[in-house]
N, CA, C and O atoms as a printed pandas DataFrame, in Angstrom:
     atom_number atom_name residue_name chain_id  residue_number  x_coord  y_coord  z_coord
0              1         N          MET        A               1   49.048   35.523   60.668
1              2        CA          MET        A               1   48.821   36.802   61.506
2              3         C          MET        A               1   48.812   38.000   60.166
3              4         O          MET        A               1   48.041   38.960   60.178
4              5         N          LYS        A               2   49.650   37.782   59.222
5              6        CA          LYS        A               2   49.675   38.809   58.111
6              7         C          LYS        A               2   48.339   38.696   57.354
7              8         O          LYS        A               2   47.844   39.715   56.873
8              9         N          ARG        A               3   47.829   37.690   57.248
9             10        CA          ARG        A               3   46.455   37.420   56.719
10            11         C          ARG        A               3   45.345   38.145   57.315
11            12         O          ARG        A               3   44.439   38.665   56.663
12            13         N          ILE        A               4   45.432   38.157   58.363
13            14        CA          ILE        A               4   44.328   38.757   59.615
14            15         C          ILE        A               4   44.565   40.187   59.181
15            16         O          ILE        A               4   43.588   40.718   58.654
16            17         N          VAL        A               5   45.657   40.918   59.293
17            18        CA          VAL        A               5   46.029   42.153   58.912
18            19         C          VAL        A               5   45.461   42.645   57.732
19            20         O          VAL        A               5   44.688   43.603   57.753
20            21         N          VAL        A               6   45.831   41.985   56.560
21            22        CA          VAL        A               6   45.317   42.161   55.399
22            23         C          VAL        A               6   43.706   42.082   55.159
23            24         O          VAL        A               6   43.047   42.872   54.482
24            25         N          VAL        A               7   43.292   41.103   55.774
25            26        CA          VAL        A               7   41.820   41.110   55.716
26            27         C          VAL        A               7   41.108   42.228   56.430
27            28         O          VAL        A               7   40.180   42.804   55.862
28            29         N          VAL        A               8   41.510   42.588   57.711
29            30        CA          VAL        A               8   41.045   43.851   58.375
30            31         C          VAL        A               8   41.184   44.827   57.659
31            32         O          VAL        A               8   40.177   45.493   57.422
32            33         N          THR        A               9   42.462   45.227   57.087
33            34        CA          THR        A               9   42.659   46.461   56.343
34            35         C          THR        A               9   41.911   46.492   54.994
35            36         O          THR        A               9   41.454   47.556   54.577
36            37         N          GLY        A              10   41.795   45.458   54.378
37            38        CA          GLY        A              10   40.825   45.471   53.264
38            39         C          GLY        A              10   39.335   45.780   53.648
39            40         O          GLY        A              10   38.670   46.462   52.868
40            41         N          LEU        A              11   38.870   45.390   54.619
41            42        CA          LEU        A              11   37.499   45.606   55.025
42            43         C          LEU        A              11   37.297   46.916   55.531
43            44         O          LEU        A              11   36.197   47.460   55.445
44            45         N          ILE        A              12   38.504   47.583   56.172
45            46        CA          ILE        A              12   38.261   48.962   56.471
46            47         C          ILE        A              12   38.106   49.787   55.263
47            48         O          ILE        A              12   37.228   50.635   55.105
48            49         N          CYS        A              13   39.052   49.464   54.402
49            50        CA          CYS        A              13   39.151   50.331   53.088
50            51         C          CYS        A              13   37.733   50.217   52.384
51            52         O          CYS        A              13   37.171   51.191   51.883
52            53         N          LEU        A              14   37.173   48.841   52.394
53            54        CA          LEU        A              14   35.890   48.694   51.557
54            55         C          LEU        A              14   34.846   49.464   52.479
55            56         O          LEU        A              14   34.017   50.036   51.771
56            57         N          PHE        A              15   34.646   49.640   53.739
57            58        CA          PHE        A              15   33.762   50.352   54.369
58            59         C          PHE        A              15   34.126   51.883   54.280
59            60         O          PHE        A              15   33.232   52.725   54.194
60            61         N          LEU        A              16   35.311   52.185   54.300
61            62        CA          LEU        A              16   35.450   53.745   53.923
62            63         C          LEU        A              16   35.201   54.258   52.777
63            64         O          LEU        A              16   34.756   55.398   52.640
64            65         N          GLY        A              17   35.533   53.249   51.574
65            66        CA          GLY        A              17   35.062   53.745   50.224
66            67         C          GLY        A              17   33.494   53.656   50.317
67            68         O          GLY        A              17   32.938   54.630   49.808
68            69         N          ALA        A              18   32.585   52.626   50.898
69            70        CA          ALA        A              18   31.487   52.870   50.657
70            71         C          ALA        A              18   30.806   54.039   51.295
71            72         O          ALA        A              18   29.792   54.566   50.837
72            73         N          GLY        A              19   31.477   54.439   52.464
73            74        CA          GLY        A              19   31.252   55.717   53.242
74            75         C          GLY        A              19   31.460   56.960   52.406
75            76         O          GLY        A              19   30.794   57.971   52.628
76            77         N          LEU        A              20   32.467   56.901   51.346
77            78        CA          LEU        A              20   32.556   58.061   50.517
78            79         C          LEU        A              20   31.616   58.024   49.424
79            80         O          LEU        A              20   31.243   59.078   48.910
80            81         N          ILE        A              21   31.185   56.860   49.008
81            82        CA          ILE        A              21   30.379   56.796   47.628
82            83         C          ILE        A              21   28.910   57.229   47.933
83            84         O          ILE        A              21   28.233   58.005   47.259
84            85         N          LEU        A              22   28.611   56.691   48.878
85            86        CA          LEU        A              22   27.064   56.713   49.298
86            87         C          LEU        A              22   26.487   58.134   49.410
87            88         O          LEU        A              22   25.347   58.307   48.979
88            89         N          PRO        A              23   27.141   59.141   49.931
89            90        CA          PRO        A              23   26.838   60.297   50.137
90            91         C          PRO        A              23   26.870   60.860   48.726
91            92         O          PRO        A              23   25.836   61.398   48.331
92            93         N          ALA        A              24   27.921   60.807   47.916
93            94        CA          ALA        A              24   27.995   61.324   46.721
94            95         C          ALA        A              24   26.708   60.877   45.798
95            96         O          ALA        A              24   26.088   61.674   45.095
96            97         N          LEU        A              25   26.407   59.480   45.911
97            98        CA          LEU        A              25   25.070   59.220   45.123
98            99         C          LEU        A              25   23.793   59.824   45.749
99           100         O          LEU        A              25   22.778   60.080   45.102
100          101         N          ALA        A              26   23.943   60.015   47.011
101          102        CA          ALA        A              26   22.708   60.962   47.388
102          103         C          ALA        A              26   22.575   62.136   46.923
103          104         O          ALA        A              26   21.464   62.637   46.747
104          105         N          LYS        A              27   23.833   62.820   46.622
105          106        CA          LYS        A              27   23.643   64.083   46.059
106          107         C          LYS        A              27   23.244   64.037   44.518
107          108         O          LYS        A              27   22.640   65.004   44.052
108          109         N          VAL        A              28   23.519   63.092   43.817
109          110        CA          VAL        A              28   23.106   62.966   42.311
110          111         C          VAL        A              28   21.901   62.671   42.509
111          112         O          VAL        A              28   21.174   63.109   41.616
112          113         N          ARG        A              29   21.259   61.984   43.484
113          114        CA          ARG        A              29   19.788   61.686   43.462
114          115         C          ARG        A              29   18.957   63.239   43.735
115          116         O          ARG        A              29   17.962   63.619   43.118
116          117         N          ASP        A              30   19.631   63.937   44.765
117          118        CA          ASP        A              30   19.126   65.240   44.902
118          119         C          ASP        A              30   19.064   66.184   43.692
119          120         O          ASP        A              30   18.037   66.727   43.283
120          121         N          PHE        A              31   20.206   66.303   43.210
121          122        CA          PHE        A              31   20.550   67.098   42.171
122          123         C          PHE        A              31   20.075   66.681   40.558
123          124         O          PHE        A              31   19.825   67.478   39.654
124          125         N          GLY        A              32   20.037   65.321   40.499
125          126        CA          GLY        A              32   19.903   64.741   39.239
126          127         C          GLY        A              32   21.132   64.857   38.391
127          128         O          GLY        A              32   21.017   64.559   37.202
128          129         N          ALA        A              33   22.193   65.218   38.810
129          130        CA          ALA        A              33   23.351   65.168   38.081
130          131         C          ALA        A              33   24.431   65.224   39.299
131          132         O          ALA        A              33   24.133   65.543   40.450
132          133         N          MET        A              34   25.727   64.862   38.860
133          134        CA          MET        A              34   26.883   64.837   39.942
134          135         C          MET        A              34   27.436   66.309   40.024
135          136         O          MET        A              34   27.972   66.934   39.108
136          137         N          PRO        A              35   27.218   66.695   41.192
137          138        CA          PRO        A              35   27.973   68.080   41.300
138          139         C          PRO        A              35   29.535   68.025   41.172
139          140         O          PRO        A              35   30.101   66.973   41.467
140          141         N          SER        A              36   30.289   69.156   40.728
141          142        CA          SER        A              36   31.789   68.839   40.695
142          143         C          SER        A              36   32.280   68.681   41.931
143          144         O          SER        A              36   33.284   67.970   41.999
144          145         N          GLU        A              37   31.816   69.191   43.056
145          146        CA          GLU        A              37   32.448   69.131   44.658
146          147         C          GLU        A              37   32.458   67.684   44.932
147          148         O          GLU        A              37   33.378   67.352   45.679
148          149         N          VAL        A              38   31.682   66.720   44.529
149          150        CA          VAL        A              38   31.683   65.287   44.841
150          151         C          VAL        A              38   32.497   64.224   44.072
151          152         O          VAL        A              38   32.685   63.100   44.538
152          153         N          ILE        A              39   32.955   64.612   42.915
153          154        CA          ILE        A              39   33.586   63.958   41.917
154          155         C          ILE        A              39   35.022   63.380   42.664
155          156         O          ILE        A              39   35.278   62.185   42.511
156          157         N          GLY        A              40   35.772   64.064   43.312
157          158        CA          GLY        A              40   36.784   63.516   43.833
158          159         C          GLY        A              40   36.719   62.556   44.750
159          160         O          GLY        A              40   37.502   61.607   44.791
160          161         N          LEU        A              41   35.564   62.792   45.723
161          162        CA          LEU        A              41   35.437   61.856   46.866
162          163         C          LEU        A              41   34.785   60.608   46.401
163          164         O          LEU        A              41   35.041   59.530   46.936
164          165         N          TYR        A              42   34.000   60.720   45.481
165          166        CA          TYR        A              42   33.445   59.635   44.556
166          167         C          TYR        A              42   34.678   58.757   44.013
167          168         O          TYR        A              42   34.770   57.577   44.350
168          169         N          THR        A              43   35.464   59.258   43.309
169          170        CA          THR        A              43   36.486   58.613   42.611
170          171         C          THR        A              43   37.401   58.195   43.631
171          172         O          THR        A              43   38.094   57.293   43.159
172          173         N          LEU        A              44   37.679   58.415   44.681
173          174        CA          LEU        A              44   38.352   58.064   45.865
174          175         C          LEU        A              44   37.730   56.972   46.667
175          176         O          LEU        A              44   38.362   56.111   47.280
176          177         N          GLY        A              45   36.250   57.101   46.599
177          178        CA          GLY        A              45   35.624   55.847   47.241
178          179         C          GLY        A              45   35.630   54.631   46.486
179          180         O          GLY        A              45   35.557   53.541   47.053
180          181         N          VAL        A              46   35.719   54.757   45.140
181          182        CA          VAL        A              46   35.679   53.744   44.192
182          183         C          VAL        A              46   37.029   53.099   44.346
183          184         O          VAL        A              46   37.183   51.878   44.373
184          185         N          VAL        A              47   37.990   53.973   44.444
185          186        CA          VAL        A              47   39.550   53.351   44.167
186          187         C          VAL        A              47   39.606   52.643   45.792
187          188         O          VAL        A              47   40.196   51.566   45.872
188          189         N          LEU        A              48   39.110   53.124   46.844
189          190        CA          LEU        A              48   39.322   52.360   48.115
190          191         C          LEU        A              48   38.608   51.100   48.286
191          192         O          LEU        A              48   39.011   50.124   48.918
192          193         N          SER        A              49   37.395   51.234   47.594
193          194        CA          SER        A              49   36.440   50.065   47.534
194          195         C          SER        A              49   37.015   48.917   46.650
195          196         O          SER        A              49   37.036   47.752   47.047
196          197         N          LEU        A              50   37.482   49.308   45.429
197          198        CA          LEU        A              50   38.230   48.144   44.757
198          199         C          LEU        A              50   39.628   47.735   45.490
199          200         O          LEU        A              50   39.997   46.564   45.409
200          201         N          ALA        A              51   40.315   48.576   46.119
201          202        CA          ALA        A              51   41.290   47.959   46.681
202          203         C          ALA        A              51   40.976   47.105   48.207
203          204         O          ALA        A              51   41.787   46.294   48.653
204          205         N          GLY        A              52   39.914   47.377   48.771
205          206        CA          GLY        A              52   39.586   46.582   49.627
206          207         C          GLY        A              52   39.124   45.378   49.394
207          208         O          GLY        A              52   39.403   44.431   50.130
208          209         N          ILE        A              53   38.269   45.260   48.210
209          210        CA          ILE        A              53   37.755   44.133   47.817
210          211         C          ILE        A              53   38.990   43.088   47.250
211          212         O          ILE        A              53   39.011   41.866   47.401
212          213         N          SER        A              54   40.041   43.955   46.530
213          214        CA          SER        A              54   41.022   43.078   46.014
214          215         C          SER        A              54   41.897   42.482   47.205
215          216         O          SER        A              54   42.266   41.307   47.203
216          217         N          ALA        A              55   42.158   43.253   48.077
217          218        CA          ALA        A              55   42.919   42.814   49.186
218          219         C          ALA        A              55   42.255   41.463   49.928
219          220         O          ALA        A              55   42.815   40.396   50.182
220          221         N          VAL        A              56   41.114   41.801   50.143
221          222        CA          VAL        A              56   40.261   40.695   50.942
222          223         C          VAL        A              56   40.059   39.376   49.908
223          224         O          VAL        A              56   40.071   38.248   50.402
224          225         N          GLY        A              57   39.910   39.520   48.746
225          226        CA          GLY        A              57   39.718   38.464   47.945
226          227         C          GLY        A              57   41.116   37.798   47.424
227          228         O          GLY        A              57   41.087   36.659   46.958
228          229         N          LEU        A              58   42.397   38.559   47.514
229          230        CA          LEU        A              58   43.602   37.864   47.243
230          231         C          LEU        A              58   44.139   37.097   48.546
231          232         O          LEU        A              58   44.870   36.107   48.505
232          233         N          SER        A              59   43.700   37.657   49.600
233          234        CA          SER        A              59   44.055   37.045   50.966
234          235         C          SER        A              59   43.392   35.783   51.225
235          236         O          SER        A              59   43.933   34.917   51.911
236          237         N          PHE        A              60   42.000   35.608   50.598
237          238        CA          PHE        A              60   41.486   34.378   50.812
238          239         C          PHE        A              60   41.984   33.399   49.789
239          240         O          PHE        A              60   42.136   32.228   50.136
240          241         N          ARG        A              61   42.270   33.794   48.485
241          242        CA          ARG        A              61   42.521   33.099   47.464
242          243         C          ARG        A              61   44.037   32.546   47.615
243          244         O          ARG        A              61   44.366   31.514   47.030
244          245         N          ARG        A              62   44.741   33.107   48.238
245          246        CA          ARG        A              62   46.073   32.404   48.674
246          247         C          ARG        A              62   46.266   31.510   49.969
247          248         O          ARG        A              62   47.346   31.149   50.436
248          249         N          ARG        A              63   44.938   31.211   50.479
249          250        CA          ARG        A              63   45.089   30.352   51.356
250          251         C          ARG        A              63   45.702   28.991   51.183
251          252         O          ARG        A              63   45.406   28.238   50.255
252          253         N          THR        A              64   46.641   28.695   52.202
253          254        CA          THR        A              64   47.159   27.256   51.950
254          255         C          THR        A              64   46.472   26.202   52.805
255          256         O          THR        A              64   45.985   26.542   53.883
256          257         N          VAL        A              65   46.411   25.046   52.420
257          258        CA          VAL        A              65   45.916   24.054   53.270
258          259         C          VAL        A              65   47.049   23.370   53.898
259          260         O          VAL        A              65   47.999   23.056   53.181
260          261         N          ALA        A              66   47.067   23.074   55.275
261          262        CA          ALA        A              66   48.083   22.490   55.986
262          263         C          ALA        A              66   48.002   21.050   55.963
263          264         O          ALA        A              66   48.844   20.375   56.556
């Protein structure tokens, strides 16, 4: 049960992080450079995405065979 909670939480973090990164990248495309107002959201998105990938990866890696 704990593994399922970790995987679901990791996936939510991953999707939330992607939801913060993609609008920031769209502003970069529009302006040609990263405006200062999106740097914080972009950084938070990267951190959440990395945490989500790590949580999902570690939970699958620590699987035990019965």
